[in-house]
C-alpha positions, 0 to 999 in steps of 0.5 A: 826629608832633611837629616839634621845638621846638613844644608840644602844645595840651594842653601851652600851654594848661597854661602859658597855664591858670597866668596868673590872667586866662586862668584866669579867662577860661577858666572864665568862658566856660563862664558866660557860654556858657551851658555848665555841662556844661563848667565841671568841665572848665574847673575840672579844666583849670585845677587841673592847671595848678596841681597836683591834689595842691597844691589838694587840700590848700589847698582841703582835699578828698580828691583822689578827690572833686577827679576826680569834681568834675572828670569830665564827669559832674561836677556839683560843689556851689556851696560846692564851685565857690567853696571850688576858685576860692577855692583857686585865687585865683579870685574871683566877681563878680556886676555889673548886665547890659548894657543895649543901648541903645535907638534914639531912634524 
């Protein structure tokens, strides 16, 4: 039972995923946490927030292919991930790992 004036979790998430900063953090969480099984789901959630049809047109990828990519068992290639992210206005950045400072003995 929904209380009047409240959003469902999914509706709230979709609203937040339209923000590029939130979307990038959401996707990066799967990579940082080494949960690559969540990556296709995270990409799919962001894609749904922006519109699958719009993404398919911009990326030049068939909608059925996108749904397969975003499936729980999806295993997208790096090339497809990069194409989807570019179409969503996102990019990948590689930077040096932060090293913990050693205590002086």
